[in-house]
N, C-alpha and C positions, 0 to 999 in steps of 0.2 A: 504494500500500500504506500503510495507516495504522499507527500505532505499535503497536497491539495485534497486528495480523497480523505485523508485523516481530518482535515479542517472541516470539510463538508459533513463528514460523519459526526464529528463533535457538535457542529451547529444543529444538525438534524436531531441528534440525541437530546440536546437541550430543549428544542422545540417539542419533541415527543414527550419529554417529562412534563413540560408546561401543559401540554394538551391533556395528559393524564390527570394532572392536578385540577385543571378546569373541569374535566369530566366528573371527577369525584365530587367536587364542591357543587356542581350543578345538580348531580343526582341527589345529594343531601338536601338541597333546597327543594327539589321536586318531591322527595319523600315527606318533607315537612309540610309542603302545600297539600299533598294527598291526605295527610293525617288531619288536615283542617277542612277537608271537603272539596278540594279542587282536583277532582279525578281527571277532568278533561285536560287541565294544564299538566298534570302528571303524565298522562298518556302522550301528549304532544312532545313533552320534554324527553321522554324515554325513546320516542321515535327519532328525535334529533340526535340523541346520544348514540344510537345505532350507527349513524353516519360517522361520528367521531371514532367509534370502534373500528369500523371498516378502514377509515383513513389511517388509524394508528397501526393497523396490521401492515398496510402498504409502507408506511414510514419505517417501521421496524425491519421490514424486508430489505428496503433500500440501504439502511444503515448496515445491515449484515453483509450485503453485497459489497459495500464500500470498504468494509473492514477485512475482507478476504483478499 
């Protein structure tokens, strides 16, 4: 792995960790809202979080490719 690939992988890994943190906090808020009767908001949020999950898998795959 050259320095450029390492730098890109490091940057993507930091973004990936931020994305995971945002996902976790968003899910916590959605669960809090659900407990207070906002089932529709909870369902909408969970659907949006599925997109984050899909994108997180792609990002993780690219990081792995760059590190090999």
